[in-house]
ZAMARGU-4260 file (C-alpha; in steps of 0.2 Angstrom, whole numbers, plus 5000, padded with zeros to 4 digits):
<rodrens>
0) 4990/4977/4924 | 4975/4982/4914 | 4964/4997/4916 | 4948/5003/4907 | 4932/5011/4910
5) 4917/5001/4917 | 4911/4997/4900 | 4927/4986/4897 | 4931/4995/4880 | 4950/5000/4879
10) 4950/5017/4870 | 4968/5022/4872 | 4962/5037/4883 | 4972/5041/4899 | 4978/5025/4906
15) 4967/5013/4896 | 4976/4997/4891 | 4986/4982/4895 | 5003/4985/4903 | 5018/4974/4906
20) 5035/4978/4912 | 5030/4997/4912 | 5025/4996/4893 | 5008/4998/4886 | 5006/4983/4875
25) 4988/4987/4870 | 4980/5004/4871 | 4964/5000/4861 | 4953/4985/4861 | 4936/4990/4855
30) 4922/4977/4852 | 4908/4979/4840 | 4895/4966/4835 | 4886/4970/4818 | 4895/4987/4819
35) 4887/4991/4836 | 4896/4993/4852 | 4887/4982/4866 | 4877/4992/4878 | 4886/4991/4894
40) 4877/4982/4908 | 4890/4978/4921 | 4909/4980/4924 | 4917/4973/4940 | 4932/4966/4947
45) 4931/4948/4951 | 4948/4948/4959 | 4962/4960/4960 | 4969/4952/4944 | 4953/4949/4934
50) 4938/4958/4929 | 4921/4954/4920 | 4911/4965/4908 | 4894/4961/4902 | 4885/4970/4888
55) 4870/4967/4877 | 4866/4969/4858 | 4849/4968/4849 | 4849/4959/4833 | 4845/4972/4819
60) 4827/4970/4814 | 4822/4959/4828 | 4804/4965/4834 | 4807/4957/4852 | 4811/4971/4864
65) 4822/4960/4874 | 4840/4960/4868 | 4844/4943/4860 | 4863/4944/4862 | 4875/4946/4877
70) 4893/4949/4876 | 4904/4944/4890 | 4922/4949/4892 | 4933/4940/4905 | 4949/4950/4907
75) 4965/4945/4916 | 4979/4957/4920 | 4992/4945/4912 | 4985/4950/4895 | 4972/4937/4892
80) 4954/4941/4887 | 4940/4929/4882 | 4925/4937/4873 | 4909/4926/4873 | 4894/4930/4862
85) 4878/4921/4868 | 4861/4920/4858 | 4846/4919/4869 | 4834/4924/4855 | 4823/4913/4845
90) 4832/4914/4828 | 4850/4913/4822 | 4861/4928/4823 | 4872/4931/4808 | 4883/4946/4810
95) 4901/4951/4810 | 4912/4953/4826 | 4925/4966/4824 | 4939/4970/4837 | 4949/4986/4834
100) 4966/4985/4841 | 4980/4998/4842 | 4995/5003/4853 | 5008/5016/4855 | 5020/5005/4865
105) 5021/5020/4877 | 5030/5018/4894 | 5019/5020/4909 | 5029/5035/4915 | 5025/5044/4899
110) 5007/5039/4899 | 5005/5044/4918 | 5012/5061/4913 | 4998/5063/4900 | 5009/5061/4885
115) 5000/5051/4871 | 5011/5045/4857 | 5003/5041/4840 | 4997/5023/4837 | 5010/5012/4828
120) 5005/5004/4812 | 5000/4986/4814 | 5007/4971/4804 | 4998/4955/4801 | 5004/4939/4809
125) 4997/4922/4808 | 4983/4924/4820 | 4982/4943/4824 | 4992/4959/4824 | 5010/4964/4829
130) 5017/4982/4832 | 5035/4987/4834 | 5043/5004/4838 | 5053/5014/4851 | 5064/4998/4853
135) 5050/4988/4859 | 5037/4976/4851 | 5021/4968/4856 | 5008/4957/4848 | 4990/4951/4850
140) 4985/4933/4845 | 4968/4926/4843 | 4961/4909/4845 | 4951/4904/4834 | 4961/4914/4821
145) 4951/4928/4813 | 4942/4926/4796 | 4950/4943/4791 | 4963/4955/4797 | 4963/4973/4791
150) 4980/4978/4796 | 4978/4996/4790 | 4963/4999/4802 | 4970/4987/4815 | 4954/4976/4815
155) 4951/4958/4818 | 4935/4951/4810 | 4925/4935/4812 | 4909/4932/4802 | 4898/4924/4816
160) 4882/4913/4814 | 4876/4909/4832 | 4861/4898/4833 | 4847/4900/4847 | 4853/4895/4864
165) 4872/4893/4858 | 4887/4903/4861 | 4904/4907/4853 | 4920/4913/4861 | 4937/4920/4856
170) 4952/4921/4867 | 4964/4935/4864 | 4982/4936/4872 | 4993/4952/4872 | 5011/4949/4873
175) 5026/4960/4875 | 5040/4953/4864 | 5053/4966/4868 | 5054/4975/4884 | 5065/4990/4889
180) 5081/4985/4897 | 5081/4988/4915 | 5093/4976/4923 | 5085/4962/4932 | 5068/4968/4938
185) 5058/4958/4951 | 5045/4946/4945 | 5027/4942/4951 | 5025/4928/4963 | 5027/4912/4952
190) 5015/4898/4949 | 5015/4886/4964 | 5023/4899/4976 | 5013/4900/4992 | 5006/4916/4999
195) 5018/4923/5012 | 5004/4924/5025 | 4990/4913/5032 | 4973/4915/5025 | 4962/4918/5040
200) 4944/4914/5042 | 4934/4929/5050 | 4917/4929/5057 | 4909/4944/5065 | 4893/4953/5067
205) 4898/4966/5055 | 4899/4958/5038 | 4908/4974/5031 | 4924/4969/5041 | 4923/4951/5034
210) 4922/4957/5016 | 4935/4970/5019 | 4949/4958/5025 | 4945/4946/5011 | 4946/4958/4997
215) 4961/4967/5005 | 4971/4952/5006 | 4967/4948/4988 | 4973/4965/4983 | 4989/4963/4993
220) 4992/4947/4984 | 4991/4955/4967 | 5005/4966/4972 | 5017/4953/4978 | 5034/4953/4969
225) 5049/4941/4970 | 5066/4949/4973 | 5077/4947/4958 | 5092/4944/4970 | 5083/4930/4979
230) 5067/4924/4972 | 5061/4916/4988 | 5060/4933/4996 | 5043/4941/4993 | 5038/4959/4996
235) 5024/4970/4990 | 5025/4983/4976 | 5019/4999/4982 | 5003/5000/4971 | 4994/5001/4954
240) 4995/5010/4943 | 5008/5022/4948 | 5021/5013/4959 | 5023/4995/4954 | 5041/4994/4960
245) 5049/4992/4978 | 5046/5007/4988 | 5054/5002/5005 | 5043/5012/5017 | 5027/5005/5009
250) 5033/4987/5008 | 5038/4988/5027 | 5021/4995/5032 | 5013/4981/5023 | 5024/4968/5031
255) 5021/4975/5048 | 5002/4976/5046 | 5001/4958/5041 | 5012/4950/5055 | 4997/4942/5063
260) 4996/4931/5048 | 5014/4926/5048 | 5032/4932/5047 | 5037/4926/5030 | 5032/4943/5021
265) 5042/4953/5034 | 5057/4941/5032 | 5057/4943/5013 | 5055/4961/5014 | 5068/4964/5027
270) 5081/4954/5018 | 5077/4962/5001 | 5080/4979/5009 | 5095/4974/5019 | 5103/4970/5002
275) 5100/4987/4996 | 5105/4996/5012 | 5118/5010/5010 | 5135/5004/5019 | 5141/4988/5026
280) 5149/4993/5043 | 5145/5004/5058 | 5140/5003/5076 | 5122/5007/5082 | 5126/5016/5098
285) 5123/5035/5100 | 5140/5043/5099 | 5149/5029/5090 | 5157/5033/5073 | 5154/5023/5058
290) 5165/5018/5043 | 5161/5023/5025 | 5156/5009/5013 | 5149/5006/4996 | 5131/5010/4992
295) 5117/4998/4987 | 5105/5002/4972 | 5087/5005/4972 | 5075/4991/4967 | 5070/4990/4949
300) 5052/4991/4943 | 5040/4977/4948 | 5031/4965/4936 | 5016/4961/4946 | 4998/4959/4939
305) 4982/4968/4944 | 4967/4973/4935 | 4957/4989/4937 | 4942/4998/4931 | 4947/5017/4931
310) 4941/5033/4925 | 4956/5042/4932 | 4968/5050/4920 | 4978/5061/4932 | 4997/5059/4935
315) 5005/5056/4952 | 5016/5068/4961 | 5034/5069/4956 | 5047/5058/4965 | 5065/5059/4966
320) 5080/5048/4971 | 5084/5048/4990 | 5099/5044/5000 | 5110/5054/4988 | 5120/5063/5002
325) 5137/5070/4997 | 5145/5062/5012 | 5146/5043/5012 | 5146/5043/5031 | 5129/5053/5031
330) 5121/5039/5020 | 5128/5024/5029 | 5114/5013/5035 | 5101/5021/5024 | 5087/5011/5016
335) 5084/5020/5000 | 5067/5028/4996 | 5059/5041/4985 | 5054/5059/4989 | 5035/5062/4992
340) 5025/5077/4994 | 5026/5085/5011 | 5010/5096/5011 | 5008/5115/5008 | 5019/5120/5023
345) 5033/5108/5023 | 5046/5103/5010 | 5045/5085/5001 | 5049/5071/5013 | 5062/5058/5010
350) 5054/5041/5013 | 5071/5034/5016 | 5070/5041/5033 | 5054/5033/5037 | 5060/5016/5029
355) 5076/5016/5039 | 5067/5018/5055 | 5053/5006/5051 | 5066/4993/5046 | 5071/4992/5065
360) 5053/4991/5071 | 5048/4978/5058 | 5062/4967/5063 | 5059/4969/5081 | 5040/4966/5080
365) 5043/4951/5068 | 5054/4943/5081 | 5040/4946/5094 | 5028/4937/5083 | 5039/4922/5080
370) 5052/4925/5066 | 5065/4912/5070 | 5080/4918/5080 | 5093/4913/5067 | 5084/4924/5054
375) 5083/4939/5066 | 5101/4937/5070 | 5106/4938/5051 | 5097/4954/5050 | 5103/4962/5066
380) 5118/4970/5058 | 5107/4979/5046 | 5097/4986/5060 | 5113/4992/5068 | 5117/5001/5053
385) 5100/5009/5052 | 5103/5015/5070 | 5119/5022/5065 | 5110/5032/5052 | 5098/5038/5065
390) 5113/5043/5076 | 5120/5053/5061 | 5104/5062/5058 | 5103/5070/5075 | 5103/5089/5074
395) 5118/5096/5083 | 5111/5112/5090 | 5118/5124/5076 | 5100/5126/5068 | 5089/5126/5083
400) 5084/5108/5083 | 5097/5101/5095 | 5094/5082/5098 | 5079/5080/5086 | 5079/5070/5071
405) 5079/5077/5053 | 5080/5069/5036 | 5092/5055/5035 | 5107/5055/5023 | 5111/5073/5026
410) 5128/5078/5033 | 5130/5091/5047 | 5137/5103/5033 | 5122/5100/5022 | 5110/5103/5036
415) 5119/5120/5040 | 5118/5125/5022 | 5100/5119/5018 | 5091/5118/5035 | 5076/5106/5035
420) 5062/5105/5049 | 5061/5091/5062 | 5044/5083/5058 | 5033/5077/5072 | 5030/5059/5064
425) 5049/5057/5062 | 5052/5060/5081 | 5038/5046/5085 | 5046/5034/5072 | 5064/5037/5079
430) 5058/5035/5097 | 5050/5019/5093 | 5065/5013/5083 | 5077/5017/5097 | 5067/5007/5109
435) 5065/4992/5097 | 5083/4993/5093 | 5088/4993/5111 | 5078/4977/5113 | 5087/4969/5098
440) 5104/4974/5104 | 5102/4968/5121 | 5094/4951/5116 | 5107/4947/5103 | 5122/4952/5114
445) 5127/4968/5105 | 5132/4984/5113 | 5122/5001/5114 | 5105/4996/5121 | 5107/5007/5137
450) 5112/5022/5127 | 5097/5020/5115 | 5085/5019/5130 | 5093/5034/5138 | 5092/5044/5121
455) 5073/5039/5120 | 5070/5046/5137 | 5078/5062/5133 | 5069/5064/5117 | 5052/5062/5127
460) 5057/5076/5138 | 5062/5087/5124 | 5047/5083/5113 | 5034/5086/5127 | 5042/5103/5130
465) 5046/5109/5112 | 5033/5101/5101 | 5017/5105/5112 | 5008/5120/5106 | 4995/5128/5118
470) 4979/5134/5111 | 4961/5138/5116 | 4956/5120/5112 | 4968/5113/5125 | 4983/5111/5114
475) 4991/5100/5101 | 5008/5094/5094 | 5016/5104/5081 | 5017/5097/5064 | 5036/5101/5064
480) 5049/5112/5072 | 5056/5124/5059 | 5075/5125/5057 | 5075/5140/5069 | 5067/5130/5082
485) 5049/5138/5081 | 5035/5126/5080 | 5024/5124/5065 | 5006/5124/5072 | 4998/5116/5058
490) 4986/5101/5064 | 4989/5086/5052 | 4985/5068/5052 | 5003/5064/5054 | 5001/5066/5073
495) 4993/5049/5073 | 5011/5041/5073 | 5012/5047/5091 | 4999/5034/5096 | 5009/5020/5086
500) 5019/5015/5101 | 5026/4998/5095 | 5026/4980/5102 | 5037/4978/5117 | 5041/4964/5129
505) 5027/4954/5137 | 5015/4962/5124 | 5016/4979/5132 | 5017/4995/5123 | 5032/5007/5125
510) 5029/5024/5133 | 5025/5037/5121 | 5032/5055/5117 | 5016/5063/5125 | 5011/5062/5143
515) 4994/5056/5148 | 4986/5073/5148 | 4993/5078/5131 | 4987/5061/5125 | 4970/5064/5131
520) 4969/5081/5123 | 4975/5074/5106 | 4963/5059/5106 | 4948/5071/5109 | 4955/5083/5095
525) 4956/5069/5082 | 4937/5065/5085 | 4932/5083/5081 | 4925/5087/5063 | 4940/5098/5059
530) 4950/5082/5057 | 4937/5067/5056 | 4927/5070/5040 | 4915/5055/5044 | 4925/5044/5032
535) 4942/5045/5041 | 4955/5058/5046 | 4959/5072/5035 | 4978/5075/5032 | 4975/5093/5037
540) 4962/5101/5048 | 4948/5109/5038 | 4951/5125/5048 | 4967/5128/5039 | 4966/5141/5025
545) 4976/5129/5014 | 4964/5114/5017 | 4960/5105/5000 | 4949/5089/5002 | 4959/5082/4987
550) 4976/5087/4993 | 4989/5073/4996 | 4994/5081/5012 | 4982/5095/5013 | 4965/5087/5017
555) 4963/5070/5008 | 4960/5054/5019 | 4975/5043/5019 | 4968/5025/5024 | 4983/5019/5034
560) 4984/5035/5045 | 4966/5033/5050 | 4969/5014/5054 | 4984/5019/5065 | 4973/5031/5074
565) 4959/5018/5077 | 4971/5005/5083 | 4982/5017/5093 | 4967/5026/5101 | 4959/5009/5106
570) 4976/5003/5114 | 4977/5019/5124 | 4959/5017/5131 | 4950/5030/5120 | 4938/5017/5112
575) 4924/5029/5109 | 4935/5040/5098 | 4942/5025/5090 | 4925/5017/5086 | 4919/5033/5077
580) 4934/5033/5065 | 4932/5014/5063 | 4914/5016/5058 | 4919/5030/5045 | 4932/5018/5037
585) 4920/5003/5036 | 4907/5015/5028 | 4920/5021/5015 | 4925/5003/5012 | 4908/4998/5007
590) 4907/5012/4994 | 4923/5006/4987 | 4917/4988/4985 | 4928/4984/5000 | 4944/4988/4990
595) 4950/5004/4999 | 4961/5015/4988 | 4977/5023/4995 | 4967/5039/4999 | 4951/5048/4995
600) 4944/5066/4997 | 4942/5072/5014 | 4925/5080/5011 | 4912/5080/5025 | 4901/5065/5025
605) 4883/5068/5021 | 4869/5057/5019 | 4867/5048/5002 | 4883/5055/4996 | 4898/5042/4994
610) 4916/5047/4997 | 4924/5055/4982 | 4939/5045/4974 | 4956/5053/4972 | 4961/5054/4954
615) 4980/5050/4958 | 4977/5037/4971 | 4984/5019/4969 | 4971/5006/4970 | 4976/4993/4975
620) 4989/5001/4986 | 4999/4990/4997 | 4999/5001/5013 | 4980/5004/5012 | 4976/4985/5009
625) 4987/4979/5023 | 4981/4993/5034 | 4963/4987/5031 | 4968/4969/5037 | 4977/4976/5052
630) 4961/4987/5056 | 4951/4971/5059 | 4964/4959/5066 | 4971/4972/5079 | 4954/4974/5087
635) 4956/4956/5094 | 4971/4963/5105 | 4983/4949/5102 | 5000/4955/5107 | 5014/4941/5107
640) 5031/4940/5114 | 5037/4923/5107 | 5055/4925/5114 | 5047/4925/5131 | 5034/4911/5126
645) 5020/4923/5130 | 5005/4930/5122 | 4994/4944/5129 | 4976/4947/5124 | 4966/4962/5127
650) 4953/4966/5114 | 4943/4982/5113 | 4931/4981/5127 | 4917/4990/5117 | 4918/4976/5104
655) 4915/4988/5090 | 4912/4974/5077 | 4901/4964/5089 | 4906/4946/5091 | 4922/4942/5082
660) 4930/4926/5078 | 4947/4925/5070 | 4953/4907/5065 | 4970/4904/5057 | 4981/4918/5063
665) 5000/4914/5066 | 5010/4916/5082 | 5026/4907/5084 | 5023/4900/5067 | 5008/4890/5073
670) 4990/4892/5071 | 4982/4904/5083 | 4963/4907/5084 | 4953/4918/5095 | 4935/4923/5099
675) 4929/4940/5106 | 4912/4941/5113 | 4900/4955/5111 | 4905/4961/5128 | 4923/4962/5124
680) 4929/4945/5132 | 4942/4935/5123 | 4944/4916/5122 | 4959/4909/5114 | 4953/4893/5105
685) 4969/4887/5098 | 4988/4892/5101 | 5005/4884/5101 | 5007/4873/5117 | 5023/4883/5122
690) 5014/4899/5124 | 5009/4906/5141 | 4992/4915/5139 | 4988/4931/5148 | 4976/4946/5148
695) 4979/4964/5153
</rodrens>
């Protein structure tokens, strides 16, 4: 990846530089023409992996007030940069071009933590400079070769004579010669390897939506990685600049959100994670005992490419290894994942819990969208192991949380010694996974389906009784149940997972954890200013004394949770509330040049004031980019059940985007196209011949 300020100069500040395999190959690349830095005119991303910077320089002594020289820099994240000087003046330009280079060969983790090593001394090579140190080496080569190389100052110099109307260019390439040893890391999607999704054509009355989908898919493509164990399996790295590796939960969300464009990304992601799953044996039925087995390792760092223009220099929150239970049985079936900040009132959350539950859901929904039966059957044992991990995580009543789901990978002894809360969103994810798991077990002739459906029904009863908190505003779900069984009354955006009911048979949705009245009350609560800041949902209500508009879990807007609210509310029939949140997201996207970051400040929206970027947000971020795609595609209401040769269509009746035409979706592996009118009537224009069409 490459990051700089909008003027294009790499000054070695913060995260500035070219990075490869987690190493900063170049920290400084400063251009001067005639000893003068170009006046910055424009800096913009042209794709997620390339950027263009334009500046101007006046020829010294030129009486014409218009600048005669322009300097264009075309930068690619793979380490290439082309610098072009154009002379539009009336006389020749004779002046030196100097490029000052330097690097510390620092690791991204060190740079992100704010540690800046001293620049290494440069050595002259045939066409540029080379640096070595810390067991690593990098070089920058130039074509044409410089007229002079000042190694002590790290400067490449050309003596230019550019005639009127002419141009002169130099191409620079930064290469990492020696990378830190980290086993076999994933690689970026190779040349000639097709994207794992169809590229749809979108036309609608709201041009913001068209642009958002196009740019979000471009961003997602920049994060694609090929698994080192099986290069044909692709998944998305979590995000740039902080998390270029495989984070299981993020990769699964991205795969799930892009299912309308095909199942290939889901298949690659599921297989890559199944190979890393803890344990190799076990039954998925509640009450069944599992055997202990060996453990899989976490994925190494990714090597994908993405360019960026950033002024942020902050560091991300701390992460830790997950799935490290003392008991092998406790971690059996776990999909490894890091720890993440849990907010001001809850401990850090283990993303292994979310990933393990989401694995079952993504497999079941990919099957509904048309993942071939043989590929699903190959992954069903991994889903059974994930269900076994769910069974092992159920609290046994010794800590006041009987029957609820707590963090995975913790034995009953650990839970008793170090109690943890039962989170609201985990109950919703576990309920959905149990129902999806039951469908898979039943369809593929495995035992346990009835037991999981019965457990889900019991969870619904317990949740409605124990998690609902009455208040003067009509009530709300608790953010969690504390270890002693008391509800934590904080109102947070994680409640949106209660609206994410999952794709069931015949295109229906499962019954949720809330009853109809509770659902209505919560839908209205999400639309109030305490949560909806006008740009999306805050992660914590503004009425909380711990509200912080830039807090990861205490007030910032996380894009994918707002998207889940929009799609879930629309599916539940609360289209007015969904429309307000949709409008806020589209407005925010326009301010971010249709490239939504992972999160941004949850400040109240006011006229003529754009949303405030978050200094530690990934951009691009796999979950946010995929969620933006899902935001638009889901409004068409396409809900397939390919095993039953059926697809149901129910678009949003309010048609919040106006007329919407989606061409080139994928259902059952074949093209699916749909048009939704301005009054919310859908017409399927292209579909597989085997599919029976229906509406609801």
